[in-house]
Structures are given as C-alpha cells and as structure tokens.
C-alpha positions as a Python dict, from the first residue, in 0.01 Angstrom:
ca = {
    (1, 'M'): (0, 0, 0),
    (2, 'R'): (108, 375, -91),
    (3, 'V'): (-16, 669, -36),
    (4, 'L'): (86, 1008, -131),
    (5, 'E'): (114, 1330, 5),
    (6, 'F'): (176, 1681, -204),
    (7, 'T'): (316, 2004, -64),
    (8, 'G'): (396, 2420, -119),
    (9, 'T'): (259, 2646, -330),
    (10, 'K'): (485, 2675, -741),
    (11, 'Y'): (422, 2350, -981),
    (12, 'P'): (527, 2057, -971),
    (13, 'K'): (441, 2071, -604),
    (14, 'A'): (677, 1857, -396),
    (15, 'R'): (585, 1532, -342),
    (16, 'H'): (627, 1297, -82),
    (17, 'R'): (555, 909, -106),
    (18, 'F'): (447, 712, 225),
    (19, 'T'): (442, 312, 223),
    (20, 'L'): (391, 18, 451),
    (21, 'G'): (474, -316, 403),
    (22, 'S'): (161, -463, 358),
    (23, 'R'): (-108, -508, 40),
    (24, 'F'): (-393, -374, 250),
    (25, 'I'): (-454, -145, 520),
    (26, 'A'): (-737, -68, 836),
    (27, 'V'): (-770, 258, 880),
    (28, 'A'): (-1003, 391, 1222),
    (29, 'G'): (-1306, 566, 1154),
    (30, 'L'): (-1700, 611, 1179),
    (31, 'W'): (-1972, 530, 948),
    (32, 'R'): (-2335, 647, 1059),
    (33, 'E'): (-2610, 466, 839),
    (34, 'A'): (-2909, 743, 798),
    (35, 'P'): (-3180, 734, 885),
    (36, 'G'): (-3378, 426, 655),
    (37, 'N'): (-3067, 370, 535),
    (38, 'K'): (-3057, 623, 274),
    (39, 'P'): (-2767, 782, 124),
    (40, 'P'): (-2667, 1040, 260),
    (41, 'T'): (-2491, 761, 427),
    (42, 'T'): (-2152, 961, 643),
    (43, 'F'): (-1795, 874, 760),
    (44, 'K'): (-1545, 967, 937),
    (45, 'M'): (-1118, 867, 919),
    (46, 'L'): (-951, 878, 1266),
    (47, 'T'): (-685, 1149, 1303),
    (48, 'T'): (-401, 1118, 1554),
    (49, 'D'): (-23, 1386, 1549),
    (50, 'P'): (245, 1308, 1261),
    (51, 'G'): (439, 984, 1346),
    (52, 'P'): (843, 1096, 1267),
    (53, 'D'): (848, 999, 939),
    (54, 'V'): (477, 1216, 856),
    (55, 'A'): (635, 1568, 1029),
    (56, 'P'): (782, 1637, 756),
    (57, 'C'): (493, 1736, 518),
    (58, 'H'): (171, 1699, 723),
    (59, 'N'): (38, 1838, 1090),
    (60, 'R'): (-222, 1444, 1135),
    (61, 'Q'): (-198, 1111, 982),
    (62, 'V'): (-430, 874, 993),
    (63, 'V'): (-493, 622, 1261),
    (64, 'V'): (-322, 285, 1036),
    (65, 'L'): (-495, -30, 1244),
    (66, 'Q'): (-224, -295, 1290),
    (67, 'P'): (-352, -695, 1099),
    (68, 'K'): (-354, -912, 1424),
    (69, 'S'): (-230, -1213, 1175),
    (70, 'G'): (-210, -1179, 798),
    (71, 'R'): (-463, -1301, 748),
    (72, 'P'): (-742, -1046, 641),
    (73, 'G'): (-1026, -930, 807),
    (74, 'S'): (-847, -1036, 1141),
    (75, 'V'): (-767, -625, 1269),
}
C-alpha cells in the first residue's frame, strides 16, 4: 500500500510517498447509515498526530490499524 502527499505552492509540487509492507491497510474510522438506509451515508477517517516520517510534510495522519495476523479481515 502506498500513499502520495503533495506539498508546495508552485508546480511541480514536491511528492512524498509513504508505504507499508502489506498490500492492504485498515484505517480507523466511523460509519453512520442514513435514516431509512438511504443516502447520504457518512463516514470519517480518524486522524492522529503525525509520526516522524509524515511530520515534515503534514500536520496529521490517518490512524492505521495493525493486523493481528496476516489474514484479511483479522484486524
């Protein structure tokens, strides 16, 4: 899994790549069905203070959940 972040005000902006050792990631978030299960369904990704790798280019990062095992769905 990789995520790109772009910084700067002039083209071309600086590109920063963040990678994880797995193909999929789980991100902490909240989900709410709309009344009557009709749109709009809403969700939020939870954020936290940035780690040392993200801090130079962003003031926050998503909360990544580490899997308990290598199996999908085992967060």
